[in-house]
MOPAC internal coordinates of N, CA, C and O (Angstrom, degrees):
PM7 1SCF
backbone

  N    0.0000 0     0.00 0     0.00 0    0    0    0
  C    1.4305 1     0.00 0     0.00 0    1    0    0
  C    1.5626 1   104.53 1     0.00 0    2    1    0
  O    1.2310 1   118.81 1   -43.01 1    3    2    1
  N    1.3518 1   119.87 1   136.99 1    3    2    1
  C    1.3770 1   123.76 1   179.91 1    5    3    2
  C    1.5994 1   107.64 1   -77.43 1    6    5    3
  O    1.2310 1   119.35 1   -42.23 1    7    6    5
  N    1.3273 1   118.85 1   137.77 1    7    6    5
  C    1.4507 1   126.80 1  -175.30 1    9    7    6
  C    1.6563 1   107.31 1   -63.87 1   10    9    7
  O    1.2310 1   121.00 1   139.44 1   11   10    9
  N    1.2951 1   115.68 1   -40.56 1   11   10    9
  C    1.4939 1   112.29 1  -179.52 1   13   11   10
  C    1.4168 1   115.78 1   -71.78 1   14   13   11
  O    1.2310 1   118.42 1   156.72 1   15   14   13
  N    1.4720 1   120.62 1   -23.28 1   15   14   13
  C    1.3852 1   121.82 1   165.41 1   17   15   14
  C    1.4912 1   113.49 1   -63.26 1   18   17   15
  O    1.2310 1   118.68 1   142.76 1   19   18   17
  N    1.3190 1   120.12 1   -37.24 1   19   18   17
  C    1.4657 1   123.31 1   177.51 1   21   19   18
  C    1.5312 1   108.76 1   -64.19 1   22   21   19
  O    1.2310 1   121.68 1   140.21 1   23   22   21
  N    1.3150 1   114.38 1   -39.79 1   23   22   21
  C    1.5415 1   120.45 1  -175.89 1   25   23   22
  C    1.5352 1   102.82 1   -62.47 1   26   25   23
  O    1.2310 1   119.70 1   130.65 1   27   26   25
  N    1.3184 1   118.17 1   -49.35 1   27   26   25
  C    1.3986 1   121.84 1  -172.97 1   29   27   26
  C    1.5339 1   107.70 1   -62.71 1   30   29   27
  O    1.2310 1   116.00 1   136.11 1   31   30   29
  N    1.2903 1   125.20 1   -43.89 1   31   30   29
  C    1.5316 1   128.83 1  -179.40 1   33   31   30
  C    1.4130 1   106.29 1   -64.02 1   34   33   31
  O    1.2310 1   115.91 1   133.83 1   35   34   33
  N    1.4810 1   125.38 1   -46.17 1   35   34   33
  C    1.4510 1   121.85 1  -177.13 1   37   35   34
  C    1.6053 1   108.71 1   -67.34 1   38   37   35
  O    1.2310 1   120.34 1   132.24 1   39   38   37
  N    1.3920 1   116.96 1   -47.76 1   39   38   37
  C    1.3646 1   117.14 1  -176.16 1   41   39   38
  C    1.5046 1   123.08 1   -59.15 1   42   41   39
  O    1.2310 1   127.33 1   147.77 1   43   42   41
  N    1.3867 1   103.50 1   -32.23 1   43   42   41
  C    1.6060 1   118.26 1  -177.47 1   45   43   42
  C    1.5371 1   108.40 1   -97.96 1   46   45   43
  O    1.2310 1   119.01 1  -178.70 1   47   46   45
  N    1.3440 1   119.50 1     1.30 1   47   46   45
  C    1.4005 1   123.83 1   178.30 1   49   47   46
  C    1.5299 1   113.54 1    50.18 1   50   49   47
  O    1.2310 1   123.36 1  -127.55 1   51   50   49
  N    1.3601 1   111.17 1    52.45 1   51   50   49
  C    1.4814 1   122.96 1  -175.37 1   53   51   50
  C    1.5370 1   112.34 1   -92.77 1   54   53   51
  O    1.2310 1   124.26 1  -135.13 1   55   54   53
  N    1.3241 1   109.42 1    44.87 1   55   54   53
  C    1.5324 1   116.29 1   179.81 1   57   55   54
  C    1.5159 1   115.19 1  -144.44 1   58   57   55
  O    1.2310 1   116.59 1   -21.51 1   59   58   57
  N    1.2158 1   124.09 1   158.49 1   59   58   57
  C    1.4453 1   123.05 1  -176.60 1   61   59   58
  C    1.4629 1   111.94 1   -70.07 1   62   61   59
  O    1.2310 1   117.61 1   -81.82 1   63   62   61
  N    1.3294 1   122.16 1    98.18 1   63   62   61
  C    1.4759 1   123.95 1  -174.77 1   65   63   62
  C    1.4894 1   111.94 1   -72.57 1   66   65   63
  O    1.2310 1   117.46 1   159.28 1   67   66   65
  N    1.4088 1   122.44 1   -20.72 1   67   66   65
  C    1.3049 1   121.47 1   174.00 1   69   67   66
  C    1.4462 1   119.18 1   -67.65 1   70   69   67
  O    1.2310 1   120.58 1   158.37 1   71   70   69
  N    1.3715 1   116.50 1   -21.63 1   71   70   69
  C    1.4565 1   127.52 1  -178.25 1   73   71   70
  C    1.5585 1   110.31 1   -93.48 1   74   73   71
  O    1.2310 1   119.95 1  -177.50 1   75   74   73
  N    1.2484 1   117.71 1     2.50 1   75   74   73
  C    1.5075 1   119.27 1  -171.98 1   77   75   74
  C    1.6680 1   108.17 1   -69.78 1   78   77   75
  O    1.2310 1   117.87 1   -68.27 1   79   78   77
  N    1.2880 1   121.66 1   111.73 1   79   78   77
  C    1.3553 1   123.52 1   178.91 1   81   79   78
  C    1.5476 1   112.14 1  -140.10 1   82   81   79
  O    1.2310 1   118.75 1   -32.92 1   83   82   81
  N    1.3154 1   119.98 1   147.08 1   83   82   81
  C    1.4451 1   123.14 1   174.26 1   85   83   82
  C    1.4650 1   111.50 1   -70.33 1   86   85   83
  O    1.2310 1   119.18 1   -20.00 1   87   86   85
  N    1.3515 1   119.18 1   160.00 1   87   86   85
  C    1.4545 1   118.89 1   176.61 1   89   87   86
  C    1.6061 1   112.25 1   -55.45 1   90   89   87
  O    1.2310 1   122.02 1   156.22 1   91   90   89
  N    1.3466 1   113.73 1   -23.78 1   91   90   89
  C    1.4916 1   120.29 1  -178.87 1   93   91   90
  C    1.4891 1   112.31 1   -84.11 1   94   93   91
  O    1.2310 1   120.08 1   173.31 1   95   94   93
  N    1.4530 1   117.46 1    -6.69 1   95   94   93
  C    1.4531 1   124.22 1   177.20 1   97   95   94
  C    1.4489 1   109.13 1   100.30 1   98   97   95
  O    1.2310 1   114.03 1   178.92 1   99   98   97
  N    1.3012 1   128.91 1    -1.08 1   99   98   97
  C    1.4505 1   122.66 1  -174.69 1  101   99   98
  C    1.4508 1   107.17 1   -78.41 1  102  101   99
  O    1.2310 1   122.16 1   -26.72 1  103  102  101
  N    1.2784 1   113.48 1   153.28 1  103  102  101
  C    1.4397 1   125.68 1  -175.97 1  105  103  102
  C    1.5258 1   109.02 1   -78.14 1  106  105  103
  O    1.2310 1   119.05 1   -44.36 1  107  106  105
  N    1.3067 1   119.42 1   135.64 1  107  106  105
  C    1.4137 1   127.65 1   179.43 1  109  107  106
  C    1.4770 1   112.39 1  -124.53 1  110  109  107
  O    1.2310 1   122.31 1   -64.11 1  111  110  109
  N    1.2578 1   113.18 1   115.89 1  111  110  109
  C    1.4930 1   120.68 1   174.18 1  113  111  110
  C    1.4958 1   117.03 1  -106.38 1  114  113  111
  O    1.2310 1   116.68 1   -51.34 1  115  114  113
  N    1.3121 1   123.92 1   128.66 1  115  114  113
  C    1.3395 1   127.29 1   176.61 1  117  115  114
  C    1.4714 1   112.99 1   -84.63 1  118  117  115
  O    1.2310 1   119.58 1   -68.60 1  119  118  117
  N    1.2248 1   118.40 1   111.40 1  119  118  117
  C    1.5035 1   118.07 1   179.83 1  121  119  118
  C    1.5461 1   108.81 1   -89.26 1  122  121  119
  O    1.2310 1   120.94 1   129.87 1  123  122  121
  N    1.2715 1   115.80 1   -50.13 1  123  122  121
  C    1.5107 1   122.18 1  -176.55 1  125  123  122
  C    1.5528 1   110.23 1  -138.44 1  126  125  123
  O    1.2310 1   117.71 1   -60.57 1  127  126  125
  N    1.3249 1   121.97 1   119.43 1  127  126  125
  C    1.4996 1   116.39 1  -176.09 1  129  127  126
  C    1.6270 1   112.21 1   -74.00 1  130  129  127
  O    1.2310 1   120.35 1   174.98 1  131  130  129
  N    1.2073 1   116.95 1    -5.02 1  131  130  129
  C    1.4569 1   121.26 1   179.55 1  133  131  130
  C    1.5444 1   109.84 1    94.29 1  134  133  131
  O    1.2310 1   124.62 1     0.44 1  135  134  133
  N    1.4095 1   108.73 1  -179.56 1  135  134  133
  C    1.4537 1   120.33 1   178.66 1  137  135  134
  C    1.5350 1   113.83 1  -105.12 1  138  137  135
  O    1.2310 1   122.68 1   -57.44 1  139  138  137
  N    1.2219 1   112.47 1   122.56 1  139  138  137
  C    1.5496 1   120.05 1  -172.68 1  141  139  138
  C    1.5479 1   108.23 1   -56.23 1  142  141  139
  O    1.2310 1   121.72 1   -47.31 1  143  142  141
  N    1.4337 1   114.31 1   132.69 1  143  142  141
  C    1.3387 1   123.63 1   172.10 1  145  143  142
  C    1.5247 1   114.40 1  -104.49 1  146  145  143
  O    1.2310 1   118.75 1   -70.62 1  147  146  145
  N    1.2920 1   120.00 1   109.38 1  147  146  145
  C    1.4318 1   120.37 1  -178.76 1  149  147  146
  C    1.4825 1   117.97 1   -80.17 1  150  149  147
  O    1.2310 1   122.31 1   168.26 1  151  150  149
  N    1.4041 1   113.18 1   -11.74 1  151  150  149
  C    1.5143 1   123.41 1  -179.77 1  153  151  150
  C    1.6340 1   107.28 1   -87.73 1  154  153  151
  O    1.2310 1   123.46 1     1.92 1  155  154  153
  N    1.3385 1   110.98 1  -178.08 1  155  154  153
  C    1.4268 1   117.77 1   171.82 1  157  155  154
  C    1.4050 1   110.42 1   -63.28 1  158  157  155
  O    1.2310 1   120.44 1   -17.28 1  159  158  157
  N    1.3349 1   116.76 1   162.72 1  159  158  157
  C    1.4468 1   120.98 1   174.01 1  161  159  158
  C    1.7028 1   111.04 1   109.79 1  162  161  159
  O    1.2310 1   117.44 1    28.31 1  163  162  161
  N    1.2630 1   122.49 1  -151.69 1  163  162  161
  C    1.4151 1   124.66 1   177.12 1  165  163  162
  C    1.4915 1   111.63 1   -68.82 1  166  165  163
  O    1.2310 1   122.10 1   -28.31 1  167  166  165
  N    1.2752 1   113.59 1   151.69 1  167  166  165
  C    1.4711 1   117.37 1  -173.56 1  169  167  166
  C    1.4388 1   114.83 1   -73.00 1  170  169  167
  O    1.2310 1   122.30 1   143.01 1  171  170  169
  N    1.3896 1   113.20 1   -36.99 1  171  170  169
  C    1.5303 1   122.65 1   175.72 1  173  171  170
  C    1.4206 1   108.40 1  -132.73 1  174  173  171
  O    1.2310 1   122.71 1   -39.01 1  175  174  173
  N    1.4170 1   112.41 1   140.99 1  175  174  173
  C    1.3707 1   121.84 1   173.05 1  177  175  174
  C    1.5362 1   114.65 1   -98.18 1  178  177  175
  O    1.2310 1   118.44 1   -32.62 1  179  178  177
  N    1.2884 1   120.57 1   147.38 1  179  178  177
  C    1.5046 1   127.90 1   171.47 1  181  179  178
  C    1.4693 1   110.70 1    54.12 1  182  181  179
  O    1.2310 1   119.91 1  -127.82 1  183  182  181
  N    1.2826 1   117.78 1    52.18 1  183  182  181
  C    1.4551 1   125.88 1   171.21 1  185  183  182
  C    1.5558 1   106.87 1   -81.58 1  186  185  183
  O    1.2310 1   123.19 1   -27.31 1  187  186  185
  N    1.3392 1   111.49 1   152.69 1  187  186  185
  C    1.4665 1   117.44 1   179.07 1  189  187  186
  C    1.5643 1   114.18 1  -134.37 1  190  189  187
  O    1.2310 1   120.89 1   -63.47 1  191  190  189
  N    1.2853 1   115.91 1   116.53 1  191  190  189
  C    1.4544 1   123.99 1  -179.79 1  193  191  190
  C    1.4775 1   111.49 1  -121.83 1  194  193  191
  O    1.2310 1   119.67 1   -26.65 1  195  194  193
  N    1.3010 1   118.23 1   153.35 1  195  194  193
  C    1.4685 1   120.69 1   175.90 1  197  195  194
  C    1.5702 1   106.04 1  -119.88 1  198  197  195
  O    1.2310 1   121.16 1   -51.18 1  199  198  197
  N    1.2920 1   115.39 1   128.82 1  199  198  197
  C    1.5074 1   120.81 1   178.06 1  201  199  198
  C    1.5080 1   105.90 1  -119.27 1  202  201  199
  O    1.2310 1   122.27 1   -62.47 1  203  202  201
  N    1.3323 1   113.26 1   117.53 1  203  202  201
  C    1.4494 1   116.50 1   178.65 1  205  203  202
  C    1.5666 1   118.72 1    55.20 1  206  205  203
  O    1.2310 1   122.21 1  -149.41 1  207  206  205
  N    1.4198 1   113.38 1    30.59 1  207  206  205
  C    1.3621 1   120.36 1  -176.08 1  209  207  206
  C    1.4898 1   118.12 1    88.39 1  210  209  207
  O    1.2310 1   120.35 1   176.17 1  211  210  209
  N    1.2774 1   116.94 1    -3.83 1  211  210  209
  C    1.5579 1   121.10 1   175.04 1  213  211  210
  C    1.4429 1   113.18 1  -102.12 1  214  213  211
  O    1.2310 1   120.65 1   -57.41 1  215  214  213
  N    1.3550 1   116.35 1   122.59 1  215  214  213
  C    1.5401 1   122.44 1  -175.88 1  217  215  214
  C    1.5308 1   107.18 1   -80.60 1  218  217  215
  O    1.2310 1   122.25 1   -51.79 1  219  218  217
  N    1.3822 1   113.29 1   128.21 1  219  218  217
  C    1.4374 1   115.96 1   175.17 1  221  219  218
  C    1.5632 1   102.12 1  -115.94 1  222  221  219
  O    1.2310 1   119.20 1   -25.90 1  223  222  221
  N    1.2660 1   119.13 1   154.10 1  223  222  221
  C    1.4820 1   128.55 1   177.07 1  225  223  222
  C    1.4911 1   106.41 1  -137.81 1  226  225  223
  O    1.2310 1   123.12 1   -41.61 1  227  226  225
  N    1.3451 1   111.63 1   138.39 1  227  226  225
  C    1.5378 1   114.37 1   173.38 1  229  227  226
  C    1.5061 1   108.59 1   165.09 1  230  229  227
  O    1.2310 1   121.44 1    17.20 1  231  230  229
  N    1.3335 1   114.85 1  -162.80 1  231  230  229
  C    1.5165 1   121.79 1  -176.64 1  233  231  230
  C    1.4289 1   109.55 1   -94.54 1  234  233  231
  O    1.2310 1   120.07 1   -35.15 1  235  234  233
  N    1.2623 1   117.46 1   144.85 1  235  234  233
  C    1.4720 1   130.22 1   174.17 1  237  235  234
  C    1.4095 1   115.68 1  -110.70 1  238  237  235
  O    1.2310 1   120.10 1   180.00 1  239  238  237

């Protein structure tokens, strides 16, 4: 699968968000996909996700 296609899917939230779960079964909610990084390093800066009610922020 092409990496730019995965960027597009993530950035535009083209996946079933109601089915997002960790391998351990915890619920994952995407709050903010982050800001796309065109340079080397993480693909997205400042993303926000909630896992079992705990808000996490960082790079994806």
